[in-house]
Backbone bond lengths (Angstrom), bond angles and torsions (degrees), N, CA, C in turn:
res aa  C-N    CA-C-N  psi(-1)  N-CA   C-N-CA  omega(-1)  CA-C   N-CA-C  phi
1 M - - - 1.445 - - 1.519 109.77 -
2 E 1.351 115.67 144.77 1.445 118.94 167.44 1.521 108.29 -100.99
3 S 1.308 116.41 136.86 1.458 120.60 -177.29 1.527 110.35 -71.34
4 L 1.322 115.75 136.06 1.459 122.30 170.73 1.525 109.99 -104.29
5 A 1.311 116.49 -41.08 1.482 120.08 -179.84 1.518 108.60 -162.60
6 V 1.312 115.04 155.06 1.465 123.11 173.42 1.509 108.26 -136.79
7 G 1.321 116.69 128.64 1.458 120.91 178.62 1.516 111.57 -82.95
8 I 1.334 114.80 151.31 1.468 121.96 179.93 1.535 107.82 -112.32
9 C 1.334 116.11 137.73 1.444 120.40 173.89 1.530 109.66 -135.55
10 G 1.329 115.90 179.85 1.454 120.08 -178.55 1.504 113.90 -61.34
11 T 1.319 117.55 -31.82 1.473 121.02 177.48 1.524 110.15 -60.46
12 D 1.340 117.33 -41.86 1.472 120.09 178.52 1.527 111.46 -60.37
13 A 1.339 115.44 -42.08 1.461 119.28 179.99 1.532 111.57 -62.98
14 E 1.318 116.43 -41.36 1.464 118.78 179.42 1.522 111.69 -68.64
15 I 1.324 117.64 -36.73 1.457 120.03 177.43 1.516 109.80 -66.05
16 A 1.340 117.28 -44.92 1.463 121.20 -179.86 1.540 111.24 -61.78
17 D 1.330 115.63 -28.47 1.454 120.73 -179.81 1.536 112.16 -85.60
18 G 1.311 116.55 0.42 1.464 120.44 178.53 1.495 115.16 79.93
19 Q 1.334 118.57 14.62 1.454 121.86 -177.04 1.522 112.98 -91.64
20 Y 1.326 116.55 -14.29 1.460 119.20 -170.68 1.530 108.07 -157.41
21 G 1.318 117.15 166.92 1.462 121.79 175.10 1.505 112.79 97.55
22 W 1.326 113.84 155.36 1.459 121.84 -179.71 1.520 109.35 -133.48
23 A 1.304 118.08 128.73 1.462 122.31 177.53 1.537 109.23 -72.57
24 P 1.324 117.77 158.67 1.463 120.11 175.25 1.526 110.22 -60.46
25 P 1.330 118.92 148.70 1.455 121.79 179.60 1.519 111.85 -52.25
26 G 1.334 116.13 131.42 1.455 121.08 179.99 1.510 114.27 87.62
27 N 1.341 118.18 -7.58 1.459 121.95 179.66 1.532 109.77 -111.28
28 D 1.323 115.91 155.01 1.461 119.19 175.99 1.526 111.34 -109.24
29 R 1.356 117.06 7.20 1.454 120.97 177.30 1.512 110.35 -134.71
30 L 1.327 113.94 151.20 1.472 121.81 178.48 1.518 108.17 -121.35
31 V 1.325 118.18 127.47 1.465 121.70 172.73 1.520 107.85 -75.16
32 L 1.328 115.78 126.72 1.473 121.93 -178.31 1.532 111.40 -72.84
33 G 1.340 114.96 173.37 1.445 121.27 167.62 1.527 112.78 104.71
34 H 1.350 116.75 107.72 1.462 119.73 175.02 1.523 111.88 -121.49
35 E 1.326 119.35 -5.41 1.461 122.66 176.66 1.528 107.33 -106.85
36 S 1.318 116.59 96.14 1.461 120.68 -166.72 1.528 112.45 -109.62
37 L 1.313 114.27 161.92 1.459 124.42 164.74 1.497 107.27 -151.48
38 G 1.309 117.18 121.57 1.455 121.13 -178.49 1.507 112.58 -135.89
39 R 1.324 114.83 169.98 1.466 122.10 176.23 1.530 108.61 -119.76
40 V 1.314 116.16 131.57 1.468 120.22 -178.68 1.514 109.95 -69.99
41 I 1.318 116.53 124.90 1.475 120.54 177.59 1.529 111.94 -114.97
42 H 1.347 116.04 -16.82 1.466 119.94 174.07 1.519 106.71 -138.03
43 G 1.325 116.32 109.91 1.447 120.94 -178.75 1.510 112.12 -93.75
44 G 1.317 116.25 176.47 1.450 121.88 178.84 1.521 109.74 -130.56
45 A 1.344 114.09 -167.50 1.456 119.69 -178.77 1.521 112.39 -70.97
46 R 1.327 116.10 -20.05 1.460 120.26 178.43 1.533 108.85 -136.94
47 G 1.300 115.36 164.09 1.445 119.41 177.95 1.520 111.86 91.47
48 P 1.343 116.86 -169.79 1.470 121.93 -178.01 1.526 112.38 -59.17
49 A 1.327 115.59 152.57 1.451 121.64 -178.88 1.530 110.38 -93.33
50 V 1.315 115.21 164.47 1.458 120.54 177.47 1.533 109.12 -57.32
51 G 1.304 116.13 133.87 1.458 122.63 -177.76 1.510 115.33 94.91
52 D 1.344 117.78 -16.31 1.463 120.28 179.12 1.527 110.80 -67.88
53 H 1.310 116.38 146.07 1.463 122.13 171.55 1.526 107.96 -89.42
54 V 1.302 115.92 132.82 1.467 120.32 -174.97 1.527 110.87 -138.59
55 V 1.323 114.25 158.72 1.460 122.87 172.48 1.519 106.98 -121.29
56 G 1.339 116.54 138.91 1.437 120.66 179.18 1.535 110.45 -88.12
57 I 1.313 115.66 132.40 1.477 119.74 174.10 1.513 109.70 -68.35
58 V 1.327 117.01 138.59 1.451 120.71 -171.28 1.516 113.85 -79.94
59 R 1.319 116.70 -50.10 1.456 119.58 -172.52 1.518 111.32 -91.14
60 M 1.330 115.52 136.45 1.451 123.37 176.63 1.535 108.56 -112.01
61 P 1.343 117.03 142.37 1.474 118.74 179.69 1.512 112.44 -67.99
62 D 1.317 116.10 160.10 1.463 120.26 179.79 1.529 110.06 -68.84
63 P 1.351 116.71 156.98 1.464 119.21 -176.81 1.523 114.41 -66.03
64 E 1.335 117.86 -27.38 1.450 122.05 173.50 1.529 106.40 -117.56
65 P 1.332 116.27 85.15 1.468 120.54 -163.95 1.515 114.68 -54.19
66 C 1.339 114.06 136.14 1.451 120.45 166.19 1.539 107.31 -70.11
67 P 1.317 120.06 170.88 1.492 119.65 -179.32 1.522 113.27 -55.86
68 N 1.343 118.43 -39.17 1.467 119.76 -179.87 1.505 111.81 -67.45
69 C 1.333 116.88 -47.21 1.471 119.55 179.52 1.531 111.20 -61.18
70 A 1.322 117.01 -35.20 1.462 121.34 -177.01 1.513 112.41 -64.91
71 V 1.331 117.51 -24.05 1.464 119.74 -179.66 1.523 111.84 -109.17
72 G 1.345 116.37 18.42 1.459 121.19 175.22 1.510 115.50 85.22
73 E 1.337 117.69 8.46 1.471 121.42 178.18 1.534 109.00 -99.86
74 W 1.353 114.67 53.63 1.460 118.31 -173.83 1.528 113.48 -67.68
75 D 1.317 116.44 -17.16 1.459 119.32 175.51 1.531 111.37 -68.73
76 M 1.305 117.28 -15.15 1.460 122.37 178.94 1.535 110.88 -110.95
77 C 1.323 117.00 28.73 1.460 121.87 -178.07 1.536 110.47 -50.27
78 S 1.336 116.40 131.88 1.467 120.87 -173.83 1.522 114.13 -99.36
79 N 1.339 117.59 -10.46 1.458 118.10 -179.60 1.519 114.98 -113.37
80 G 1.339 116.73 -2.30 1.460 121.24 173.12 1.515 115.53 76.89
81 R 1.340 118.39 8.82 1.454 119.49 -178.08 1.536 112.75 -95.53
82 Y 1.310 116.86 15.89 1.459 121.38 173.70 1.537 109.66 -66.91
83 T 1.339 116.49 163.64 1.454 121.37 170.35 1.519 107.82 -123.46
84 E 1.342 116.29 161.71 1.464 120.95 -179.01 1.513 110.28 -138.57
85 R 1.324 115.96 132.37 1.453 121.11 177.82 1.525 110.38 -61.19
86 G 1.331 116.38 123.59 1.442 121.77 175.54 1.515 114.86 77.12
87 I 1.340 117.01 6.04 1.450 120.81 -178.44 1.532 112.67 -133.54
88 K 1.304 115.86 -54.77 1.476 120.36 -171.12 1.522 111.61 -132.24
89 E 1.336 115.65 99.75 1.470 123.84 168.31 1.520 114.18 64.58
90 R 1.337 117.28 18.84 1.470 119.87 176.10 1.521 107.83 -150.96
91 D 1.335 116.76 128.12 1.466 120.15 -177.92 1.523 111.92 -59.63
92 G 1.341 114.01 148.63 1.453 120.40 -177.28 1.515 112.61 -91.48
93 F 1.344 115.48 -157.60 1.451 122.98 -169.80 1.523 113.85 -105.23
94 M 1.364 116.79 6.68 1.459 120.00 -176.55 1.530 109.74 -81.08
95 A 1.332 114.82 68.75 1.466 121.71 -178.47 1.515 109.17 -153.04
96 D 1.310 117.24 156.53 1.477 120.40 178.18 1.511 111.82 -59.98
97 R 1.347 116.54 -35.59 1.462 123.38 -179.81 1.499 109.48 -133.81
98 W 1.323 117.30 144.09 1.452 120.91 173.87 1.526 109.16 -149.19
99 R 1.337 115.13 160.93 1.450 121.74 -176.77 1.523 110.69 -121.51
100 S 1.330 115.60 156.13 1.455 119.32 178.41 1.531 109.73 -157.21
101 D 1.308 115.18 147.94 1.465 120.76 168.99 1.542 106.85 -63.03
102 P 1.325 119.14 135.01 1.475 120.39 -179.52 1.520 113.56 -56.05
103 D 1.333 117.43 -26.54 1.461 119.54 179.80 1.517 112.85 -66.44
104 Y 1.342 116.60 -15.22 1.460 120.38 -177.25 1.525 110.95 -117.00
105 L 1.337 114.64 32.50 1.466 122.09 173.46 1.521 108.92 -120.94
106 V 1.322 116.58 145.60 1.468 122.50 178.10 1.511 107.08 -127.51
107 K 1.356 116.46 124.50 1.457 120.12 176.96 1.512 110.21 -68.62
108 V 1.318 115.70 144.45 1.456 122.38 -177.65 1.522 109.83 -102.72
109 D 1.313 116.83 145.12 1.460 122.81 173.25 1.525 109.40 -46.68
110 P 1.328 118.82 122.86 1.464 120.74 -178.77 1.527 113.90 -51.87
111 E 1.327 117.77 -35.55 1.470 119.28 -178.93 1.519 109.88 -66.52
112 L 1.317 118.23 -36.62 1.455 119.51 177.42 1.516 110.02 -65.33
113 G 1.321 116.10 -35.92 1.458 118.93 177.42 1.508 111.79 -68.40
114 V 1.320 116.44 -42.05 1.481 119.88 -179.16 1.542 110.02 -60.80
115 L 1.311 115.78 -37.29 1.454 119.40 -179.32 1.523 112.75 -72.48
116 G 1.308 116.97 -3.71 1.453 119.89 173.81 1.487 113.85 110.42
117 V 1.335 117.74 -84.01 1.446 119.46 -168.05 1.533 114.37 -124.89
118 L 1.305 118.90 7.80 1.462 119.30 -174.77 1.522 111.87 -66.59
119 G 1.306 117.93 -23.79 1.473 120.83 176.87 1.506 112.26 -58.43
120 V 1.330 117.59 -22.63 1.456 121.18 -179.54 1.533 110.64 -66.30
121 L 1.322 116.95 -14.74 1.472 120.43 177.11 1.519 112.72 -78.72
122 L 1.329 117.50 -7.18 1.464 119.02 -175.82 1.518 112.88 -64.30
123 E 1.332 117.89 -40.64 1.472 118.76 -178.48 1.521 111.49 -64.53
124 P 1.342 121.52 -52.09 1.466 117.91 176.58 1.535 112.46 -61.83
125 A 1.319 117.47 -33.05 1.483 119.44 177.20 1.517 110.89 -66.10
126 S 1.320 118.44 -31.40 1.463 120.44 178.69 1.522 111.10 -66.51
127 V 1.345 115.80 -35.67 1.461 119.90 177.08 1.520 110.20 -62.61
128 V 1.327 116.59 -41.45 1.458 122.02 178.90 1.526 110.95 -68.45
129 A 1.346 116.85 -41.02 1.458 120.02 178.45 1.532 111.35 -59.29
130 K 1.339 116.44 -39.93 1.463 119.67 176.67 1.529 110.02 -63.83
131 A 1.320 116.70 -45.02 1.479 119.95 -178.82 1.519 110.25 -57.92
132 W 1.334 117.55 -43.72 1.466 119.94 -179.53 1.513 111.34 -68.36
133 E 1.319 117.76 -37.61 1.462 120.64 177.46 1.536 110.04 -59.96
134 H 1.336 116.57 -43.48 1.461 120.25 -179.96 1.530 111.76 -71.49
135 L 1.325 117.09 -34.79 1.473 119.65 175.44 1.541 110.46 -58.08
136 V 1.306 115.53 -46.31 1.472 118.91 179.87 1.514 111.87 -64.62
137 A 1.334 115.50 -43.79 1.471 119.31 -178.03 1.529 110.90 -63.51
138 I 1.324 117.47 -45.43 1.458 120.84 -178.88 1.530 110.08 -71.17
139 G 1.326 117.61 -36.74 1.458 120.24 -179.22 1.514 113.12 -58.93
140 H 1.323 116.72 -29.83 1.462 119.23 -177.59 1.533 112.56 -83.29
141 R 1.341 117.07 17.84 1.461 120.07 171.30 1.524 109.83 -67.44
142 T 1.347 117.28 -17.49 1.465 122.47 -177.99 1.520 106.99 -151.37
143 F 1.344 116.91 -177.83 1.473 118.57 173.79 1.523 108.41 -57.94
144 W 1.339 116.72 131.48 1.453 119.77 -171.50 1.518 109.47 -139.16
145 D 1.314 116.72 118.25 1.448 122.26 177.08 1.531 109.62 -138.48
146 P 1.339 117.89 65.51 1.462 121.69 -174.90 1.515 111.39 -67.97
147 Q 1.316 115.10 145.23 1.455 121.53 178.96 1.515 112.39 -125.04
148 L 1.354 116.56 -38.87 1.451 121.16 -169.54 1.512 110.89 -119.33
149 V 1.339 115.48 132.72 1.460 122.58 -178.90 1.527 108.73 -121.91
150 L 1.323 116.00 134.58 1.468 120.69 172.17 1.541 108.20 -115.10
151 V 1.311 115.38 125.74 1.475 121.80 175.20 1.522 107.10 -107.51
152 V 1.334 116.47 124.33 1.444 122.33 -178.60 1.527 108.78 -103.39
153 G 1.341 115.04 110.71 1.462 120.79 -176.12 1.510 111.43 107.92
154 A 1.335 117.19 124.80 1.472 121.86 -177.34 1.515 111.67 -112.01
155 G 1.330 116.62 39.41 1.454 120.28 168.84 1.524 108.49 -80.25
156 P 1.337 117.85 -168.64 1.471 120.14 -178.07 1.538 113.17 -57.82
157 I 1.346 117.05 -43.98 1.466 119.61 -179.20 1.540 109.78 -65.09
158 G 1.323 116.46 -44.53 1.454 119.77 -179.63 1.519 113.13 -62.30
159 L 1.314 116.75 -44.40 1.463 120.21 -179.89 1.522 112.08 -67.72
160 L 1.333 115.68 -38.01 1.471 118.64 177.44 1.530 109.54 -70.23
161 A 1.334 118.77 -34.57 1.460 120.79 174.93 1.522 109.81 -62.23
162 A 1.335 116.65 -41.58 1.452 120.54 177.92 1.538 111.12 -63.30
163 L 1.330 115.76 -41.87 1.472 120.90 177.76 1.532 110.30 -56.46
164 L 1.343 116.47 -51.17 1.460 118.75 -177.98 1.521 111.79 -68.02
165 G 1.320 117.65 -30.25 1.451 119.53 174.86 1.510 112.40 -66.18
166 R 1.325 117.04 -42.21 1.459 120.19 177.46 1.536 110.76 -67.42
167 Q 1.335 116.95 -37.23 1.466 119.22 177.41 1.516 112.06 -62.62
168 R 1.342 116.43 -26.99 1.472 121.12 177.07 1.526 111.93 -86.03
169 G 1.337 117.56 -2.19 1.460 119.81 174.40 1.514 114.87 90.58
170 F 1.351 118.25 11.60 1.455 120.02 -179.27 1.527 111.88 -83.18
171 E 1.333 115.65 156.06 1.456 121.29 165.49 1.520 106.92 -76.78
172 V 1.313 116.95 122.65 1.461 120.68 -172.18 1.532 109.68 -120.01
173 H 1.324 115.15 133.62 1.452 123.39 173.43 1.521 107.79 -120.86
174 V 1.339 116.55 140.54 1.471 122.23 -179.26 1.517 108.69 -125.30
175 L 1.318 116.59 132.54 1.455 121.80 178.30 1.521 110.10 -116.83
176 D 1.338 115.72 135.05 1.459 121.15 177.22 1.527 107.71 -153.70
177 R 1.312 116.26 163.66 1.460 119.73 -179.42 1.526 114.17 -81.49
178 V 1.340 117.84 -17.88 1.462 121.44 179.90 1.514 109.54 -74.33
179 T 1.321 116.87 132.02 1.463 120.93 -173.33 1.543 114.43 -97.83
180 A 1.308 117.71 -15.68 1.463 120.31 -178.58 1.519 109.51 -150.94
181 G 1.344 115.08 169.59 1.456 119.11 175.18 1.524 112.23 104.61
182 S 1.305 115.84 -154.86 1.470 121.08 -170.62 1.512 113.63 -71.17
183 K 1.333 119.26 -28.98 1.468 119.84 -178.52 1.513 111.58 -63.52
184 P 1.343 119.32 -54.50 1.466 118.79 177.31 1.523 112.24 -58.85
185 E 1.326 116.30 -38.17 1.481 119.29 -177.68 1.533 110.76 -65.57
186 L 1.336 117.39 -40.70 1.460 121.30 -179.96 1.533 110.31 -66.32
187 V 1.326 116.80 -41.06 1.456 119.95 179.05 1.527 110.03 -63.74
188 E 1.305 117.17 -46.75 1.451 120.27 179.97 1.531 112.53 -64.21
189 A 1.320 116.48 -32.83 1.468 120.28 178.32 1.521 111.64 -66.56
190 L 1.321 117.61 -23.47 1.462 121.73 176.19 1.510 112.14 -78.51
191 G 1.341 116.78 -12.06 1.443 120.07 -171.71 1.512 111.66 83.65
192 A 1.339 116.51 19.29 1.454 122.35 175.91 1.514 110.05 -101.93
193 Q 1.332 117.12 175.46 1.470 121.56 -179.31 1.522 109.67 -114.04
194 Y 1.320 115.23 138.77 1.462 122.19 -176.26 1.520 109.48 -107.19
195 H 1.353 115.68 139.90 1.469 120.92 -179.39 1.520 109.51 -137.52
196 T 1.324 115.19 156.28 1.453 122.41 167.72 1.533 107.23 -126.68
197 G 1.359 115.24 171.38 1.445 119.47 179.84 1.505 112.67 100.37
198 A 1.326 116.55 -157.40 1.456 121.86 -177.45 1.522 110.66 -89.11
199 V 1.323 115.34 145.28 1.462 120.73 178.30 1.529 110.37 -56.40
200 T 1.319 115.56 -42.22 1.460 119.65 -175.36 1.520 114.36 -72.73
201 D 1.353 117.26 -8.67 1.475 120.59 178.43 1.518 112.24 -95.37
202 L 1.335 118.60 0.43 1.460 119.85 -174.45 1.522 113.17 -79.91
203 G 1.332 117.66 -20.50 1.454 120.58 -177.68 1.514 112.60 72.53
204 L 1.336 116.92 23.92 1.461 121.86 -179.13 1.524 109.89 -105.47
205 S 1.320 115.11 151.54 1.466 122.54 172.38 1.522 107.92 -129.27
206 P 1.343 116.39 73.93 1.482 119.98 -173.22 1.505 112.40 -69.05
207 D 1.318 116.09 149.82 1.457 121.95 173.33 1.525 110.60 -76.82
208 I 1.328 115.98 -29.40 1.471 122.95 -177.94 1.512 108.20 -134.65
209 V 1.320 116.30 135.10 1.463 121.43 169.65 1.519 107.05 -121.55
210 V 1.322 116.01 127.46 1.464 121.75 171.02 1.519 107.04 -106.94
211 E 1.325 117.55 106.27 1.449 123.28 -174.46 1.520 108.15 -96.25
212 C 1.347 115.99 119.07 1.471 120.32 -170.23 1.521 113.12 -116.07
213 T 1.321 118.50 9.02 1.472 119.41 -175.09 1.508 114.01 -105.20
214 G 1.324 117.99 -31.90 1.457 120.55 -175.24 1.529 113.00 77.46
215 V 1.330 118.11 7.94 1.463 122.02 -179.86 1.521 108.81 -79.15
216 P 1.331 118.37 122.66 1.472 120.73 -174.74 1.515 114.22 -52.52
217 A 1.339 117.53 -45.08 1.456 119.69 -177.40 1.527 110.93 -63.50
218 L 1.325 118.19 -36.42 1.477 120.89 -179.49 1.528 110.31 -73.90
219 I 1.328 117.45 -34.47 1.464 119.72 175.26 1.516 110.10 -62.72
220 R 1.317 116.13 -45.20 1.462 120.88 179.31 1.530 111.12 -61.87
221 Q 1.328 116.24 -45.63 1.449 119.97 179.53 1.526 111.88 -64.54
222 S 1.318 117.16 -35.63 1.470 120.56 178.57 1.521 110.86 -60.53
223 A 1.348 115.47 -42.08 1.456 119.23 178.71 1.528 111.63 -68.95
224 E 1.315 116.15 -27.95 1.473 118.77 -179.19 1.518 111.43 -74.24
225 V 1.327 118.01 -35.76 1.473 119.65 -173.23 1.512 114.38 -93.46
226 V 1.358 118.08 -21.12 1.461 118.68 -175.93 1.516 109.49 -62.79
227 A 1.321 116.04 145.87 1.469 121.48 -177.28 1.522 110.56 -62.67
228 A 1.325 116.47 153.42 1.454 120.23 175.35 1.524 110.79 -55.65
229 G 1.316 115.26 133.81 1.450 120.23 -175.84 1.514 113.96 77.83
230 G 1.339 116.39 8.75 1.476 121.12 -176.08 1.512 113.07 -82.32
231 L 1.315 113.74 179.78 1.463 121.97 -176.75 1.514 110.62 -121.35
232 V 1.341 116.12 136.65 1.445 121.91 173.39 1.528 107.38 -122.07
233 C 1.312 116.47 114.27 1.464 121.85 179.04 1.531 108.92 -102.39
234 L 1.322 116.23 122.02 1.454 122.28 -179.12 1.529 108.17 -98.30
235 T 1.338 116.45 114.87 1.468 120.73 176.53 1.513 111.74 -111.63
236 G 1.328 118.82 -11.46 1.448 122.30 -179.82 1.502 110.88 -105.88
237 V 1.318 117.43 142.70 1.463 121.47 178.94 1.499 112.45 -118.22
238 G 1.333 119.22 6.72 1.460 121.06 -177.11 1.509 109.64 60.44
239 S 1.307 116.69 -140.89 1.458 120.77 176.01 1.511 109.30 -70.73
240 L 1.318 117.41 128.69 1.460 120.37 -179.11 1.504 113.36 -71.61
241 T 1.337 116.80 -10.33 1.446 119.51 -178.15 1.528 112.51 -118.57
242 G 1.316 116.88 -2.55 1.456 119.02 -171.42 1.508 116.40 -101.51
243 G 1.374 117.92 4.82 1.448 118.68 -179.28 1.513 113.27 59.44
244 S 1.331 116.78 50.20 1.471 120.89 -170.29 1.511 113.21 -62.89
245 A 1.325 118.34 -24.08 1.464 119.88 -175.55 1.517 112.89 -85.25
246 G 1.340 117.60 -1.13 1.440 120.21 -177.18 1.499 112.60 -60.95
247 G 1.345 116.04 141.23 1.453 120.40 174.34 1.516 114.98 87.39
248 I 1.316 120.67 1.52 1.452 120.74 -178.59 1.518 111.94 -109.04
249 E 1.323 117.46 -3.69 1.471 119.81 -169.59 1.523 113.14 -60.44
250 G 1.358 118.23 -46.88 1.448 120.22 -175.16 1.508 113.28 -60.65
251 G 1.328 117.63 -53.37 1.446 120.42 -178.99 1.509 112.69 -64.30
252 L 1.336 116.67 -39.20 1.454 120.61 179.77 1.526 110.34 -65.88
253 A 1.314 117.30 -42.15 1.464 120.09 179.90 1.514 110.94 -63.68
254 A 1.332 115.88 -42.16 1.482 118.67 179.72 1.517 111.36 -61.86
255 S 1.340 116.77 -44.95 1.465 120.05 179.58 1.532 110.97 -62.48
256 A 1.330 116.29 -43.12 1.453 120.25 -177.14 1.525 111.30 -64.72
257 V 1.336 116.65 -43.99 1.460 119.53 -177.53 1.517 112.17 -71.93
258 L 1.321 117.38 -48.75 1.454 120.61 -171.97 1.527 112.72 -72.03
259 R 1.354 117.68 -23.74 1.483 119.57 -177.29 1.504 112.36 -119.43
260 N 1.346 117.14 18.40 1.470 121.15 175.20 1.529 113.38 55.69
261 L 1.337 115.29 39.11 1.460 118.66 179.36 1.518 110.88 -80.70
262 A 1.297 114.90 155.57 1.472 121.49 169.20 1.513 107.33 -116.06
263 V 1.326 116.75 115.93 1.463 122.61 178.46 1.510 107.06 -115.45
264 F 1.329 116.84 123.19 1.462 119.20 -176.30 1.528 110.40 -144.87
265 G 1.298 116.09 159.83 1.457 121.52 177.64 1.507 111.64 -106.03
266 S 1.310 116.49 153.07 1.450 121.78 179.05 1.509 110.24 -144.27
267 V 1.326 116.34 130.61 1.471 120.89 179.71 1.518 108.34 -150.75
268 N 1.315 115.58 154.77 1.460 123.43 175.99 1.538 110.32 63.76
269 A 1.328 116.02 -174.60 1.456 121.15 -175.45 1.524 110.31 -162.84
270 N 1.330 115.81 157.91 1.454 120.39 172.06 1.527 109.66 -109.78
271 R 1.317 117.03 -176.82 1.461 120.37 -173.32 1.528 112.28 -57.41
272 R 1.314 116.96 -38.89 1.475 119.86 -179.55 1.521 111.58 -58.09
273 H 1.335 116.48 -38.34 1.449 121.03 -178.13 1.521 111.86 -71.33
274 Y 1.350 116.02 -34.03 1.466 118.60 174.88 1.535 110.05 -63.55
275 Y 1.313 115.34 -38.81 1.481 119.96 178.55 1.532 110.11 -63.14
276 L 1.339 116.11 -47.18 1.456 119.55 179.36 1.524 111.44 -63.30
277 A 1.340 116.04 -38.07 1.455 119.92 178.89 1.532 111.32 -66.04
278 A 1.326 116.17 -39.61 1.458 119.50 179.05 1.541 110.75 -62.81
279 R 1.326 117.03 -38.04 1.459 120.58 177.38 1.539 110.16 -64.98
280 A 1.325 115.55 -41.55 1.475 118.79 -179.52 1.516 111.32 -64.47
281 L 1.330 117.16 -43.41 1.465 120.15 179.99 1.518 110.75 -66.32
282 A 1.340 117.37 -36.50 1.464 120.23 179.58 1.513 111.92 -63.91
283 R 1.363 116.91 -29.68 1.467 120.93 -179.99 1.523 111.83 -84.40
284 A 1.318 117.27 -15.95 1.465 120.42 -174.66 1.528 111.14 -77.61
285 D 1.327 115.11 155.86 1.451 121.55 175.49 1.522 109.86 -67.19
286 R 1.328 118.38 127.91 1.453 120.84 -176.05 1.541 112.02 -64.03
287 G 1.317 116.30 -38.22 1.457 119.21 178.34 1.521 111.57 -62.48
288 W 1.345 116.33 -38.21 1.459 120.11 179.26 1.548 109.52 -65.63
289 L 1.304 116.67 -43.00 1.467 120.08 179.16 1.530 110.86 -62.64
290 E 1.330 116.36 -40.71 1.464 119.81 178.53 1.532 110.70 -60.86
291 G 1.343 116.21 -31.61 1.464 120.01 179.50 1.517 113.36 -66.28
292 L 1.331 117.97 -19.75 1.471 120.81 178.09 1.502 111.92 -71.20
293 V 1.331 116.81 -27.19 1.474 120.62 -178.23 1.529 107.66 -88.08
294 T 1.318 116.01 102.96 1.455 121.64 -173.96 1.511 113.94 -95.17
295 R 1.325 117.13 -20.12 1.471 119.97 178.48 1.522 109.65 -148.12
296 R 1.329 115.76 141.18 1.465 122.00 171.71 1.528 107.76 -124.06
297 V 1.295 116.24 132.45 1.451 120.53 177.26 1.530 109.13 -128.05
298 A 1.316 114.96 156.12 1.458 120.30 176.79 1.531 109.87 -79.44
299 P 1.326 118.44 156.41 1.472 120.26 -179.65 1.535 113.24 -54.29
300 R 1.333 117.51 -33.30 1.464 119.31 -179.11 1.536 111.85 -69.41
301 D 1.345 116.48 -13.28 1.467 120.87 -177.95 1.530 111.13 -108.94
302 I 1.314 117.60 32.87 1.443 121.85 -176.11 1.530 111.54 -57.30
303 D 1.326 118.01 -34.17 1.464 120.28 179.67 1.530 111.32 -59.29
304 Q 1.333 116.77 -36.29 1.463 120.34 178.12 1.528 110.00 -67.65
305 A 1.327 117.36 -36.95 1.452 120.62 -179.94 1.524 111.79 -65.18
306 L 1.324 116.72 -31.89 1.463 121.25 -177.54 1.512 113.07 -80.92
307 E 1.336 117.72 -11.85 1.458 121.53 177.31 1.522 109.48 -86.84
308 R 1.328 116.31 116.55 1.442 120.66 -172.48 1.533 112.36 -90.96
309 D 1.290 115.37 145.67 1.453 123.46 175.02 1.525 107.47 -126.09
310 Q 1.333 118.12 144.19 1.451 119.72 -175.14 1.526 112.83 -64.08
311 N 1.312 117.83 -17.96 1.453 120.83 177.22 1.515 113.13 -88.95
312 D 1.346 117.35 -7.10 1.442 120.46 176.87 1.524 110.65 -67.65
313 I 1.314 116.26 144.36 1.448 120.88 167.27 1.527 108.05 -113.37
314 K 1.326 117.34 -77.41 1.449 120.09 175.04 1.538 109.35 -119.46
315 V 1.313 115.14 120.63 1.459 122.87 173.93 1.508 107.83 -101.21
316 I 1.306 115.85 133.67 1.478 119.04 -179.34 1.524 109.86 -125.15
317 V 1.326 113.45 150.86 1.455 121.06 169.07 1.514 106.45 -95.47
318 D 1.316 116.20 115.78 1.465 123.57 -171.72 1.534 108.15 -98.00
319 F 1.335 116.58 107.50 1.456 121.53 -179.85 1.520 112.18 -80.24
320 M 1.330 117.44 -4.73 1.447 120.65 179.40 1.542 112.03 -94.64
321 S 1.358 115.96 -4.18 1.470 119.10 -177.07 1.520 111.04 -81.73
């Protein structure tokens, strides 16, 4: 594959800073990049054809598969011996050329490819598609008729979570610390409502909270405001090395037990979730998706891509520039 674009997220910044990540065995360096978009330049007897736009699946099953990996649910690996492109023991996609087993490639909607780099949103969208799949599955533990969703954090994951919530017909509210600019505009364009401030000051009692920041105070507040019997999905981990969840256990446990809450974490995705994400992106307004990409940098300027600004949503390294 030849690279067209690679998305940057907070995990990349922490890996580049030496706080996280594992190089492939026998190497002392790890190639970054887990949010990919490439074009097939050498095809095989199976899989995508030459010229197809593809995204590489990030997680690979362990060499001696656990039961989940053995049935293709490698995102739920139970023994921890999985590998991940650009994160854990396997080089990523931040290169002019990269290779992949066809079984770990996903074709991208041609229109997303034509528009340039929007296919790079497929990997983060797959994470959100998994979260929504699990929300629905867990919600049906009892009578379930959710109406109101609160998304905490308006980064790429939060905005894509809001998109999928609106596509499912829910009333969606999004909270973030940014008071103006593209984030509020993108939320309002979805027909959702944008808020700033504390979760507990919103006056909402959501049936579902998708917490995307990993900030302990916001996690605690999410559990406090969610409706009795509601669901809190944690997709953010804050600093991967800083123990961000410390100090919230007591209050969170009390809320979960006394009000029958389900609090769970969701990360990564398997092939099914990439498929669901591709369908969601295909239904989305192209102009809205373009609004998620707030900065494009050339590969030689990777340092600029890793420097985060509170107004950034999705920063990409554009190999076509």
